[in-house]
N, CA and C of each residue as an Amber inpcrd file, in Angstrom:
protein
   201
 -47.9690000 -91.2620000 241.5690000 -47.8260000 -92.7950000 241.0450000
 -47.6250000 -93.5460000 242.4160000 -48.7210000 -94.5020000 242.4860000
 -48.7020000 -95.3810000 243.8970000 -47.4260000 -96.6700000 243.8410000
 -47.3060000 -96.9900000 244.9250000 -46.5420000 -98.1420000 244.9600000
 -46.7660000 -99.1910000 243.7830000 -47.7970000 -99.7270000 243.5770000
 -48.1460000-100.7900000 242.5060000 -47.4980000-100.1440000 241.2520000
 -47.9800000 -98.7420000 240.6340000 -47.4080000 -98.1550000 239.6380000
 -45.7370000 -98.3750000 239.3350000 -45.2150000 -97.9730000 240.3950000
 -43.6670000 -97.9830000 240.4430000 -43.3370000 -99.4850000 240.1210000
 -43.8820000-100.5170000 240.8000000 -43.6240000-101.9470000 240.6260000
 -43.9050000-102.0130000 239.1150000 -44.8520000-102.0680000 238.4970000
 -45.1980000-102.3240000 237.3640000 -44.2530000-101.3630000 236.4570000
 -43.8530000-100.3610000 236.3870000 -42.7690000 -99.7620000 235.6980000
 -41.5180000-100.1280000 235.9940000 -41.2000000-100.6910000 237.1880000
 -39.9950000-101.3950000 237.3670000 -39.7790000-102.4030000 236.7540000
 -40.9540000-103.2440000 236.6550000 -40.9590000-104.5860000 236.1420000
 -40.5220000-104.4800000 234.5910000 -41.4830000-103.2200000 234.0070000
 -41.1130000-102.9890000 232.7670000 -39.7880000-103.0060000 232.0330000
 -39.3150000-101.8780000 233.0510000 -37.8950000-101.3600000 232.7340000
 -36.9300000-102.7840000 232.6440000 -37.0920000-103.6440000 233.6890000
 -36.5390000-104.7230000 233.9120000 -36.5410000-105.7190000 232.3620000
 -37.6550000-105.9250000 232.1160000 -37.8650000-106.5960000 230.8670000
 -37.2540000-106.1380000 229.7180000 -37.2200000-104.6690000 229.5720000
 -36.6820000-104.0460000 228.4150000 -34.9560000-104.3930000 228.2830000
 -34.7240000-104.2460000 229.6820000 -33.1120000-104.2950000 229.7100000
 -32.6580000-105.7260000 229.7270000 -33.6570000-106.6870000 230.1550000
 -33.3980000-108.1460000 229.6390000 -33.3620000-108.3440000 228.1900000
 -34.3260000-107.7820000 227.4140000 -34.4520000-107.9470000 225.9030000
 -33.0640000-107.1880000 225.3860000 -32.5820000-106.3850000 225.8570000
 -31.5630000-105.3770000 225.3490000 -30.1500000-106.1850000 225.3430000
 -30.1770000-106.8190000 226.5200000 -28.8310000-107.8470000 227.2420000
 -29.1240000-109.2080000 226.0810000 -30.1320000-109.5850000 225.7930000
 -30.1870000-111.0090000 224.7680000 -29.8830000-110.5530000 223.4660000
 -29.9780000-109.2760000 223.0280000 -29.9940000-109.1350000 221.7540000
 -28.2520000-109.1280000 221.6810000 -27.5390000-108.8030000 222.7470000
 -26.1270000-108.9110000 222.6940000 -25.5350000-110.1770000 222.8600000
 -26.4440000-111.0390000 223.2420000 -25.6990000-112.4420000 223.3550000
 -25.3210000-113.3450000 221.8050000 -24.3100000-114.0510000 221.9460000
 -23.9690000-114.8810000 220.5890000 -24.7070000-116.1850000 220.8350000
 -25.7550000-116.7010000 219.9670000 -26.4270000-117.8590000 220.3610000
 -25.5240000-118.8420000 219.5690000 -25.7740000-120.2100000 220.0390000
 -24.9590000-121.1190000 219.1910000 -25.5790000-121.5800000 217.9770000
 -24.9650000-122.0950000 216.7790000 -25.5910000-122.6480000 215.8140000
 -26.1420000-124.0220000 216.0900000 -27.0710000-124.8590000 215.4820000
 -27.8490000-125.6370000 215.6830000 -26.7610000-126.9350000 215.8620000
 -25.5860000-126.9430000 214.6860000 -24.7120000-127.9550000 214.9540000
 -23.9630000-127.9240000 216.2970000 -23.4630000-126.6310000 216.6080000
 -22.6640000-126.5230000 218.0010000 -23.5340000-126.8060000 219.3090000
 -24.8070000-126.6780000 219.1420000 -25.7370000-127.1170000 220.2780000
 -25.7220000-128.7900000 220.1210000 -25.6650000-129.3490000 218.8230000
 -25.8640000-130.6910000 219.0410000 -24.6260000-131.3410000 219.5760000
 -23.6480000-130.8790000 219.1540000 -22.2760000-131.2380000 219.6090000
 -22.0520000-131.2430000 220.9370000 -22.3640000-130.1550000 221.6110000
 -22.2220000-129.8150000 223.1030000 -23.5570000-130.8540000 223.8640000
 -24.5070000-130.9550000 223.2310000 -25.5510000-131.8500000 223.8040000
 -24.7780000-133.1370000 223.7240000 -24.2390000-133.6870000 222.7680000
 -23.7120000-135.1830000 222.7770000 -22.4030000-135.0740000 223.7820000
 -21.7430000-134.0800000 223.9590000 -20.7830000-134.0840000 224.9680000
 -21.1840000-134.2340000 226.5010000 -22.2360000-133.5040000 226.7770000
 -23.1100000-133.4380000 227.9780000 -23.4940000-134.9340000 228.2510000
 -24.3580000-135.5270000 227.3980000 -24.7370000-136.7150000 227.4730000
 -23.8840000-137.9730000 227.6300000 -22.9280000-137.8070000 227.0880000
 -21.8550000-138.7760000 226.9910000 -21.0430000-138.6240000 228.4160000
 -20.6940000-137.3220000 228.8740000 -20.0130000-137.3570000 230.2700000
 -20.7890000-137.7660000 231.3250000 -22.3670000-137.6700000 231.0340000
 -23.2390000-138.1990000 232.0090000 -23.3260000-139.3760000 232.4010000
 -23.0190000-140.0670000 231.0000000 -23.3640000-141.6190000 231.0920000
 -21.9220000-142.0140000 231.7920000 -20.6130000-141.3350000 231.5110000
 -19.4290000-141.8530000 231.8710000 -19.5030000-141.5180000 233.4400000
 -20.0570000-140.5970000 234.0090000 -19.8990000-140.2870000 235.6060000
 -20.9400000-141.4940000 236.0620000 -22.1040000-141.5930000 235.4430000
 -22.9500000-142.5580000 236.3340000 -22.5840000-143.8670000 236.0480000
 -21.7990000-144.4550000 234.9450000 -21.1780000-145.8710000 235.2390000
 -19.7720000-145.7460000 236.1930000 -19.3020000-144.5280000 236.3400000
 -18.3540000-144.5820000 237.5160000 -18.9760000-144.6700000 238.6380000
 -20.1210000-143.8280000 239.1390000 -20.8220000-143.8030000 240.3730000
 -21.3980000-145.2930000 240.7730000 -22.1950000-145.7830000 239.6250000
 -22.6850000-147.0200000 239.9100000 -21.7250000-148.1140000 240.1890000
 -20.3280000-148.1770000 239.2740000 -19.3560000-149.3480000 239.6100000
 -19.0210000-149.0470000 241.0540000 -18.5620000-147.6010000 241.5470000
 -17.9300000-147.4940000 242.8120000 -18.8820000-147.7060000 244.1050000
 -20.1590000-147.6410000 243.6230000 -21.1580000-148.1460000 244.5860000
 -21.3190000-149.5400000 244.9450000 -21.3280000-150.0120000 243.5030000
 -21.2150000-151.7020000 243.6490000 -20.0530000-152.0780000 244.5470000
 -19.0560000-151.7560000 244.0930000 -17.7680000-152.1310000 244.5630000
 -17.6990000-152.0080000 246.3100000 -18.0010000-150.6750000 246.5330000
 -17.8790000-150.3340000 247.9370000 -19.2480000-151.0670000 248.8910000
 -20.2340000-151.0860000 248.5390000 -21.1380000-152.1410000 248.9100000
 -20.7410000-153.5150000 249.3280000 -20.0000000-154.0930000 248.3180000
 -19.5230000-155.4800000 248.3310000 -18.5690000-155.4840000 249.6180000
 -17.6130000-154.2500000 249.3460000 -16.5050000-154.3620000 250.5050000
 -17.1860000-154.0430000 251.8930000 -18.0350000-153.4080000 251.8840000
 -18.6060000-153.3060000 253.2600000 -19.2280000-154.4180000 253.6600000
 -19.9500000-155.1530000 252.8770000 -20.6880000-156.4820000 253.2740000
 -19.5530000-157.6040000 253.7210000 -18.3480000-157.7240000 253.1380000
 -17.4770000-158.4840000 253.6280000 -16.8750000-158.2800000 254.8640000
 -16.4490000-156.9680000 255.0920000 -16.0110000-156.3070000 256.5830000
 -16.9140000-156.5100000 257.6650000 -18.0140000-156.2600000 257.2270000
 -19.3760000-156.3250000 258.3500000 -19.5770000-157.9910000 258.6650000
 -19.3120000-158.7490000 257.7030000 -19.5530000-160.2780000 258.3110000
 -18.4880000-160.8230000 258.9230000
C-alpha cells in the first residue's frame, strides 16, 4: 500500500474515532441551548456597553488633557 493509501486509511480511522467519541457526548436539550444562548447574548451586550462607555469616557478625557 502506498503513501496515499495509508493516508486514506488513516483519515478513515480518524473519522471512525470521531464518530465513536461523538456518541459519548451529552448534547444539550433545546431549552438548555436556548437558555445558554440568551446568557451569551446578554453577556456580550453588557460587555459591549461597558467597552463603549469606557471608550467614550477615555476619548473625552484624552481630548481634555491634550487641549
